[in-house]
MOPAC internal coordinates of N, CA, C and O (Angstrom, degrees):
PM7 1SCF
backbone

  N    0.0000 0     0.00 0     0.00 0    0    0    0
  C    1.4980 1     0.00 0     0.00 0    1    0    0
  C    1.5057 1   105.56 1     0.00 0    2    1    0
  O    1.2310 1   124.09 1   -41.83 1    3    2    1
  N    1.2882 1   109.76 1   138.17 1    3    2    1
  C    1.4577 1   120.09 1  -179.78 1    5    3    2
  C    1.5651 1   109.61 1   -97.14 1    6    5    3
  O    1.2310 1   121.50 1   -29.43 1    7    6    5
  N    1.3251 1   114.74 1   150.57 1    7    6    5
  C    1.4381 1   118.32 1   170.02 1    9    7    6
  C    1.4994 1   109.65 1   -90.90 1   10    9    7
  O    1.2310 1   121.95 1   -52.91 1   11   10    9
  N    1.3225 1   113.87 1   127.09 1   11   10    9
  C    1.4707 1   119.14 1  -177.18 1   13   11   10
  C    1.5133 1   111.08 1  -166.55 1   14   13   11
  O    1.2310 1   120.82 1    -8.36 1   15   14   13
  N    1.2913 1   116.03 1   171.64 1   15   14   13
  C    1.4731 1   118.22 1  -178.27 1   17   15   14
  C    1.5416 1   112.95 1   -63.09 1   18   17   15
  O    1.2310 1   120.29 1   147.80 1   19   18   17
  N    1.3313 1   117.06 1   -32.20 1   19   18   17
  C    1.4652 1   118.30 1  -176.11 1   21   19   18
  C    1.5604 1   109.04 1   -69.14 1   22   21   19
  O    1.2310 1   120.17 1   136.76 1   23   22   21
  N    1.3133 1   117.29 1   -43.24 1   23   22   21
  C    1.4749 1   120.50 1   179.15 1   25   23   22
  C    1.5037 1   110.04 1   -66.78 1   26   25   23
  O    1.2310 1   119.86 1   143.43 1   27   26   25
  N    1.3342 1   117.87 1   -36.57 1   27   26   25
  C    1.4417 1   122.02 1   178.55 1   29   27   26
  C    1.5380 1   110.69 1   -63.04 1   30   29   27
  O    1.2310 1   120.96 1   133.84 1   31   30   29
  N    1.3567 1   115.78 1   -46.16 1   31   30   29
  C    1.4714 1   119.49 1  -179.51 1   33   31   30
  C    1.5024 1   111.26 1   -68.68 1   34   33   31
  O    1.2310 1   118.92 1   147.66 1   35   34   33
  N    1.3509 1   119.67 1   -32.34 1   35   34   33
  C    1.4381 1   122.81 1   179.51 1   37   35   34
  C    1.5391 1   107.70 1   -71.06 1   38   37   35
  O    1.2310 1   118.67 1   143.60 1   39   38   37
  N    1.3106 1   120.15 1   -36.40 1   39   38   37
  C    1.5207 1   123.11 1   175.85 1   41   39   38
  C    1.4808 1   111.13 1   -65.85 1   42   41   39
  O    1.2310 1   119.81 1   137.14 1   43   42   41
  N    1.2973 1   117.96 1   -42.86 1   43   42   41
  C    1.4593 1   123.64 1   177.27 1   45   43   42
  C    1.5073 1   109.32 1   -61.87 1   46   45   43
  O    1.2310 1   119.79 1   133.24 1   47   46   45
  N    1.3188 1   118.01 1   -46.76 1   47   46   45
  C    1.4690 1   123.05 1   177.85 1   49   47   46
  C    1.4796 1   113.78 1   -61.42 1   50   49   47
  O    1.2310 1   119.65 1   140.76 1   51   50   49
  N    1.3087 1   118.27 1   -39.24 1   51   50   49
  C    1.4988 1   121.76 1   176.81 1   53   51   50
  C    1.5473 1   110.38 1   -66.46 1   54   53   51
  O    1.2310 1   120.29 1   137.90 1   55   54   53
  N    1.3435 1   117.04 1   -42.10 1   55   54   53
  C    1.4702 1   120.17 1   177.63 1   57   55   54
  C    1.4576 1   110.66 1   -61.95 1   58   57   55
  O    1.2310 1   118.21 1   135.76 1   59   58   57
  N    1.3525 1   121.02 1   -44.24 1   59   58   57
  C    1.4412 1   125.88 1  -179.76 1   61   59   58
  C    1.4931 1   110.57 1   -62.53 1   62   61   59
  O    1.2310 1   120.79 1   136.22 1   63   62   61
  N    1.3391 1   116.10 1   -43.78 1   63   62   61
  C    1.4597 1   122.24 1   179.14 1   65   63   62
  C    1.5038 1   112.16 1   -63.93 1   66   65   63
  O    1.2310 1   119.91 1   135.85 1   67   66   65
  N    1.3451 1   117.79 1   -44.15 1   67   66   65
  C    1.4379 1   119.68 1   177.24 1   69   67   66
  C    1.5578 1   111.79 1   -63.34 1   70   69   67
  O    1.2310 1   120.73 1   145.71 1   71   70   69
  N    1.3086 1   116.21 1   -34.29 1   71   70   69
  C    1.4757 1   121.48 1   179.59 1   73   71   70
  C    1.5575 1   106.92 1   -64.38 1   74   73   71
  O    1.2310 1   119.73 1   126.64 1   75   74   73
  N    1.2945 1   118.11 1   -53.36 1   75   74   73
  C    1.4609 1   120.33 1  -176.64 1   77   75   74
  C    1.5038 1   113.37 1   -65.52 1   78   77   75
  O    1.2310 1   120.54 1   142.60 1   79   78   77
  N    1.2981 1   116.58 1   -37.40 1   79   78   77
  C    1.4956 1   118.78 1   178.16 1   81   79   78
  C    1.5067 1   110.91 1   -68.05 1   82   81   79
  O    1.2310 1   119.98 1   138.30 1   83   82   81
  N    1.3577 1   117.64 1   -41.70 1   83   82   81
  C    1.4058 1   118.26 1   177.65 1   85   83   82
  C    1.5209 1   112.89 1   -68.43 1   86   85   83
  O    1.2310 1   119.95 1   147.71 1   87   86   85
  N    1.2354 1   117.70 1   -32.29 1   87   86   85
  C    1.4899 1   121.89 1   177.84 1   89   87   86
  C    1.5140 1   108.51 1   -66.82 1   90   89   87
  O    1.2310 1   119.77 1   136.19 1   91   90   89
  N    1.3338 1   118.04 1   -43.81 1   91   90   89
  C    1.4582 1   121.25 1   176.69 1   93   91   90
  C    1.5397 1   112.93 1   -61.94 1   94   93   91
  O    1.2310 1   121.53 1   133.16 1   95   94   93
  N    1.3062 1   114.67 1   -46.84 1   95   94   93
  C    1.4685 1   119.76 1  -179.22 1   97   95   94
  C    1.5127 1   112.31 1   -66.99 1   98   97   95
  O    1.2310 1   118.90 1   143.88 1   99   98   97
  N    1.3032 1   119.71 1   -36.12 1   99   98   97
  C    1.4115 1   123.51 1   176.17 1  101   99   98
  C    1.5248 1   112.35 1   -66.29 1  102  101   99
  O    1.2310 1   120.61 1   137.68 1  103  102  101
  N    1.3420 1   116.45 1   -42.32 1  103  102  101
  C    1.4776 1   121.38 1   175.91 1  105  103  102
  C    1.5431 1   109.59 1   -61.49 1  106  105  103
  O    1.2310 1   119.74 1   136.16 1  107  106  105
  N    1.3086 1   118.10 1   -43.84 1  107  106  105
  C    1.4956 1   121.66 1  -179.72 1  109  107  106
  C    1.5285 1   109.66 1   -64.60 1  110  109  107
  O    1.2310 1   119.88 1   139.57 1  111  110  109
  N    1.3283 1   117.84 1   -40.43 1  111  110  109
  C    1.4714 1   122.61 1  -178.69 1  113  111  110
  C    1.4931 1   111.00 1   -66.58 1  114  113  111
  O    1.2310 1   120.40 1   136.51 1  115  114  113
  N    1.3651 1   116.84 1   -43.49 1  115  114  113
  C    1.4701 1   120.79 1   178.38 1  117  115  114
  C    1.4875 1   112.33 1   -63.56 1  118  117  115
  O    1.2310 1   119.93 1   139.17 1  119  118  117
  N    1.3607 1   117.74 1   -40.83 1  119  118  117
  C    1.4567 1   121.77 1   178.22 1  121  119  118
  C    1.5089 1   109.71 1   -60.76 1  122  121  119
  O    1.2310 1   119.32 1   135.29 1  123  122  121
  N    1.3484 1   118.90 1   -44.71 1  123  122  121
  C    1.4457 1   122.16 1  -179.12 1  125  123  122
  C    1.4984 1   109.82 1   -64.83 1  126  125  123
  O    1.2310 1   118.61 1   141.46 1  127  126  125
  N    1.3000 1   120.26 1   -38.54 1  127  126  125
  C    1.4853 1   120.51 1  -179.20 1  129  127  126
  C    1.5160 1   110.51 1   -70.23 1  130  129  127
  O    1.2310 1   119.50 1   142.13 1  131  130  129
  N    1.3503 1   118.56 1   -37.87 1  131  130  129
  C    1.4243 1   121.42 1   177.93 1  133  131  130
  C    1.5065 1   111.35 1   -64.85 1  134  133  131
  O    1.2310 1   120.49 1   140.56 1  135  134  133
  N    1.3479 1   116.67 1   -39.44 1  135  134  133
  C    1.4188 1   121.27 1   175.38 1  137  135  134
  C    1.4836 1   112.94 1   -63.79 1  138  137  135
  O    1.2310 1   119.19 1   139.37 1  139  138  137
  N    1.3122 1   119.16 1   -40.63 1  139  138  137
  C    1.4879 1   123.62 1   177.15 1  141  139  138
  C    1.5211 1   108.99 1   -63.80 1  142  141  139
  O    1.2310 1   119.78 1   133.33 1  143  142  141
  N    1.3321 1   118.02 1   -46.67 1  143  142  141
  C    1.4441 1   120.87 1  -178.95 1  145  143  142
  C    1.5332 1   111.45 1   -64.83 1  146  145  143
  O    1.2310 1   119.31 1   142.83 1  147  146  145
  N    1.2753 1   118.92 1   -37.17 1  147  146  145
  C    1.4668 1   123.84 1   177.97 1  149  147  146
  C    1.5248 1   109.80 1   -64.82 1  150  149  147
  O    1.2310 1   120.57 1   131.74 1  151  150  149
  N    1.3251 1   116.52 1   -48.26 1  151  150  149
  C    1.4710 1   117.25 1   179.99 1  153  151  150
  C    1.5154 1   112.87 1   -68.19 1  154  153  151
  O    1.2310 1   118.95 1   149.10 1  155  154  153
  N    1.3018 1   119.60 1   -30.90 1  155  154  153
  C    1.4920 1   120.99 1   176.31 1  157  155  154
  C    1.4692 1   108.18 1   -70.20 1  158  157  155
  O    1.2310 1   118.77 1   140.46 1  159  158  157
  N    1.3010 1   119.94 1   -39.54 1  159  158  157
  C    1.4878 1   121.99 1   179.03 1  161  159  158
  C    1.5417 1   110.35 1   -65.28 1  162  161  159
  O    1.2310 1   120.05 1   137.67 1  163  162  161
  N    1.3290 1   117.50 1   -42.33 1  163  162  161
  C    1.4736 1   121.49 1   179.35 1  165  163  162
  C    1.5624 1   109.36 1   -62.93 1  166  165  163
  O    1.2310 1   120.59 1   139.51 1  167  166  165
  N    1.3563 1   116.48 1   -40.49 1  167  166  165
  C    1.4390 1   119.24 1  -179.53 1  169  167  166
  C    1.6012 1   108.37 1   -65.60 1  170  169  167
  O    1.2310 1   121.16 1   137.95 1  171  170  169
  N    1.2925 1   115.39 1   -42.05 1  171  170  169
  C    1.4440 1   119.49 1  -179.72 1  173  171  170
  C    1.5064 1   112.15 1   -63.37 1  174  173  171
  O    1.2310 1   120.38 1   137.74 1  175  174  173
  N    1.3251 1   116.88 1   -42.26 1  175  174  173
  C    1.4589 1   121.85 1   179.12 1  177  175  174
  C    1.5153 1   111.61 1   -66.67 1  178  177  175
  O    1.2310 1   120.72 1   138.36 1  179  178  177
  N    1.3114 1   116.22 1   -41.64 1  179  178  177
  C    1.4701 1   119.69 1   179.56 1  181  179  178
  C    1.5514 1   110.77 1   -65.69 1  182  181  179
  O    1.2310 1   119.90 1   142.44 1  183  182  181
  N    1.3527 1   117.80 1   -37.56 1  183  182  181
  C    1.4193 1   122.12 1   177.08 1  185  183  182
  C    1.5535 1   111.15 1   -64.77 1  186  185  183
  O    1.2310 1   121.21 1   139.42 1  187  186  185
  N    1.3542 1   115.30 1   -40.58 1  187  186  185
  C    1.4384 1   118.90 1   177.42 1  189  187  186
  C    1.4976 1   112.35 1   -65.23 1  190  189  187
  O    1.2310 1   120.48 1   138.91 1  191  190  189
  N    1.3022 1   116.70 1   -41.09 1  191  190  189
  C    1.5007 1   121.61 1   178.87 1  193  191  190
  C    1.5241 1   109.66 1   -60.82 1  194  193  191
  O    1.2310 1   121.51 1   133.79 1  195  194  193
  N    1.3857 1   114.72 1   -46.21 1  195  194  193
  C    1.4560 1   118.68 1  -178.52 1  197  195  194
  C    1.5604 1   111.84 1   -63.78 1  198  197  195
  O    1.2310 1   120.59 1   141.23 1  199  198  197
  N    1.2899 1   116.47 1   -38.77 1  199  198  197
  C    1.4905 1   118.76 1   179.77 1  201  199  198
  C    1.5036 1   110.21 1   -72.64 1  202  201  199
  O    1.2310 1   120.61 1   151.36 1  203  202  201
  N    1.3089 1   116.44 1   -28.64 1  203  202  201
  C    1.4947 1   120.10 1  -179.20 1  205  203  202
  C    1.5915 1   109.38 1   -75.51 1  206  205  203
  O    1.2310 1   121.85 1   144.09 1  207  206  205
  N    1.3312 1   114.07 1   -35.91 1  207  206  205
  C    1.4800 1   115.87 1   179.55 1  209  207  206
  C    1.5136 1   111.95 1   -74.47 1  210  209  207
  O    1.2310 1   120.04 1   154.10 1  211  210  209
  N    1.3416 1   117.52 1   -25.90 1  211  210  209
  C    1.4675 1   121.67 1  -178.10 1  213  211  210
  C    1.5194 1   111.54 1   -71.58 1  214  213  211
  O    1.2310 1   121.15 1   133.73 1  215  214  213
  N    1.3158 1   115.40 1   -46.27 1  215  214  213
  C    1.4709 1   120.60 1  -171.22 1  217  215  214
  C    1.5418 1   108.54 1  -100.87 1  218  217  215
  O    1.2310 1   122.10 1   -42.17 1  219  218  217
  N    1.3210 1   113.59 1   137.83 1  219  218  217
  C    1.4910 1   120.81 1   175.91 1  221  219  218
  C    1.5440 1   107.81 1  -100.41 1  222  221  219
  O    1.2310 1   118.74 1  -177.33 1  223  222  221
  N    1.2804 1   120.00 1     2.67 1  223  222  221
  C    1.4513 1   121.83 1   176.49 1  225  223  222
  C    1.5101 1   111.67 1   -65.16 1  226  225  223
  O    1.2310 1   120.99 1   -40.52 1  227  226  225
  N    1.3277 1   115.71 1   139.48 1  227  226  225
  C    1.4180 1   119.07 1   179.10 1  229  227  226
  C    1.5063 1   113.28 1    92.71 1  230  229  227
  O    1.2310 1   119.61 1  -176.61 1  231  230  229
  N    1.3391 1   118.36 1     3.39 1  231  230  229
  C    1.4275 1   120.40 1   177.28 1  233  231  230
  C    1.5515 1   108.93 1   -76.51 1  234  233  231
  O    1.2310 1   120.14 1   -41.98 1  235  234  233
  N    1.2801 1   117.34 1   138.02 1  235  234  233
  C    1.4460 1   122.06 1  -174.04 1  237  235  234
  C    1.5220 1   108.00 1  -119.92 1  238  237  235
  O    1.2310 1   121.03 1   -51.40 1  239  238  237
  N    1.3577 1   115.63 1   128.60 1  239  238  237
  C    1.4187 1   121.48 1   175.83 1  241  239  238
  C    1.5311 1   108.04 1  -119.92 1  242  241  239
  O    1.2310 1   119.65 1   -48.34 1  243  242  241
  N    1.3057 1   118.28 1   131.66 1  243  242  241
  C    1.4781 1   122.04 1   178.55 1  245  243  242
  C    1.4742 1   106.52 1  -118.17 1  246  245  243
  O    1.2310 1   122.23 1   -55.73 1  247  246  245
  N    1.3315 1   113.34 1   124.27 1  247  246  245
  C    1.5081 1   121.07 1   178.20 1  249  247  246
  C    1.5259 1   105.52 1  -119.95 1  250  249  247
  O    1.2310 1   120.23 1   -55.48 1  251  250  249
  N    1.3312 1   117.17 1   124.52 1  251  250  249
  C    1.4219 1   122.41 1   174.45 1  253  251  250
  C    1.5495 1   109.87 1   -71.30 1  254  253  251
  O    1.2310 1   119.69 1   -44.66 1  255  254  253
  N    1.3615 1   118.20 1   135.34 1  255  254  253
  C    1.4121 1   120.04 1   176.20 1  257  255  254
  C    1.5526 1   107.55 1   -87.32 1  258  257  255
  O    1.2310 1   121.93 1   -30.87 1  259  258  257
  N    1.3164 1   113.90 1   149.13 1  259  258  257
  C    1.4973 1   117.65 1   179.08 1  261  259  258
  C    1.5250 1   107.81 1   -90.48 1  262  261  259
  O    1.2310 1   121.77 1   -32.34 1  263  262  261
  N    1.3256 1   114.22 1   147.66 1  263  262  261
  C    1.4477 1   119.57 1   177.50 1  265  263  262
  C    1.5657 1   108.32 1   -77.17 1  266  265  263
  O    1.2310 1   121.42 1    -3.46 1  267  266  265
  N    1.3502 1   114.90 1   176.54 1  267  266  265
  C    1.4650 1   119.38 1   178.55 1  269  267  266
  C    1.5230 1   112.26 1   -65.28 1  270  269  267
  O    1.2310 1   119.49 1   155.60 1  271  270  269
  N    1.3674 1   118.58 1   -24.40 1  271  270  269
  C    1.4399 1   121.25 1  -177.30 1  273  271  270
  C    1.5332 1   111.99 1   -80.05 1  274  273  271
  O    1.2310 1   119.20 1   167.51 1  275  274  273
  N    1.3843 1   119.13 1   -12.49 1  275  274  273
  C    1.4200 1   119.95 1   172.98 1  277  275  274
  C    1.5184 1   114.46 1   107.78 1  278  277  275
  O    1.2310 1   119.26 1   163.86 1  279  278  277
  N    1.3086 1   119.02 1   -16.14 1  279  278  277
  C    1.4997 1   118.72 1  -178.43 1  281  279  278
  C    1.5009 1   106.24 1   -99.99 1  282  281  279
  O    1.2310 1   121.51 1   -21.54 1  283  282  281
  N    1.3731 1   114.72 1   158.46 1  283  282  281
  C    1.4517 1   120.00 1  -177.20 1  285  283  282
  C    1.5011 1   109.32 1   -80.20 1  286  285  283
  O    1.2310 1   121.11 1   -32.20 1  287  286  285
  N    1.3142 1   115.47 1   147.80 1  287  286  285
  C    1.4388 1   122.11 1   177.96 1  289  287  286
  C    1.5183 1   110.36 1   -73.42 1  290  289  287
  O    1.2310 1   121.67 1   -32.77 1  291  290  289
  N    1.3121 1   114.42 1   147.23 1  291  290  289
  C    1.4923 1   118.72 1  -179.13 1  293  291  290
  C    1.5335 1   110.67 1   -85.20 1  294  293  291
  O    1.2310 1   121.02 1   178.54 1  295  294  293
  N    1.3516 1   115.66 1    -1.46 1  295  294  293
  C    1.5087 1   116.48 1   175.25 1  297  295  294
  C    1.4983 1   112.64 1   105.51 1  298  297  295
  O    1.2310 1   119.99 1   174.15 1  299  298  297
  N    1.3318 1   117.62 1    -5.85 1  299  298  297
  C    1.4844 1   116.94 1  -177.70 1  301  299  298
  C    1.4909 1   108.15 1  -163.92 1  302  301  299
  O    1.2310 1   121.04 1    -6.55 1  303  302  301
  N    1.3175 1   115.62 1   173.45 1  303  302  301
  C    1.4568 1   120.24 1   178.99 1  305  303  302
  C    1.5437 1   107.48 1  -117.25 1  306  305  303
  O    1.2310 1   122.41 1   -26.11 1  307  306  305
  N    1.3274 1   112.99 1   153.89 1  307  306  305
  C    1.4572 1   120.28 1  -177.96 1  309  307  306
  C    1.5003 1   110.50 1   -81.45 1  310  309  307
  O    1.2310 1   119.95 1   -52.74 1  311  310  309
  N    1.3179 1   117.71 1   127.26 1  311  310  309
  C    1.4548 1   121.96 1   177.02 1  313  311  310
  C    1.5315 1   109.39 1  -115.77 1  314  313  311
  O    1.2310 1   119.97 1   -58.67 1  315  314  313
  N    1.3208 1   117.66 1   121.33 1  315  314  313
  C    1.4440 1   121.89 1   178.27 1  317  315  314
  C    1.5377 1   110.19 1   -76.81 1  318  317  315
  O    1.2310 1   121.04 1   -35.98 1  319  318  317
  N    1.2929 1   115.62 1   144.02 1  319  318  317
  C    1.4412 1   119.24 1  -179.65 1  321  319  318
  C    1.5312 1   110.73 1  -136.12 1  322  321  319
  O    1.2310 1   120.65 1   -22.40 1  323  322  321
  N    1.3221 1   116.36 1   157.60 1  323  322  321
  C    1.4479 1   119.90 1   174.93 1  325  323  322
  C    1.5474 1   109.81 1  -110.35 1  326  325  323
  O    1.2310 1   121.90 1   -35.70 1  327  326  325
  N    1.3060 1   113.97 1   144.30 1  327  326  325
  C    1.4626 1   119.63 1   177.38 1  329  327  326
  C    1.5378 1   107.77 1   -78.99 1  330  329  327
  O    1.2310 1   121.74 1   -40.98 1  331  330  329
  N    1.3258 1   114.28 1   139.02 1  331  330  329
  C    1.4671 1   121.76 1   178.22 1  333  331  330
  C    1.5282 1   106.64 1  -104.91 1  334  333  331
  O    1.2310 1   121.00 1   -51.13 1  335  334  333
  N    1.3479 1   115.68 1   128.87 1  335  334  333
  C    1.4747 1   118.34 1  -179.16 1  337  335  334
  C    1.4664 1   111.06 1   -87.23 1  338  337  335
  O    1.2310 1   120.10 1   180.00 1  339  338  337

């Protein structure tokens, strides 16, 4: 093989072609992986929603108790404080 401008240009052309082909294939591969991850996540979420709808376990109900005076408690008591200078 001789060293010359034709071989140099052919080498540059091969390098550029490999770059663009690998760029295209990488983009295609990343899109397919994102699509797989998205569909797997959707399946997981739909399974979680189905299992959540089936079972009523874990439901929490909070009822405020009334005081002896008959009105409902606001959820806490008032604490007086002093300002510190």
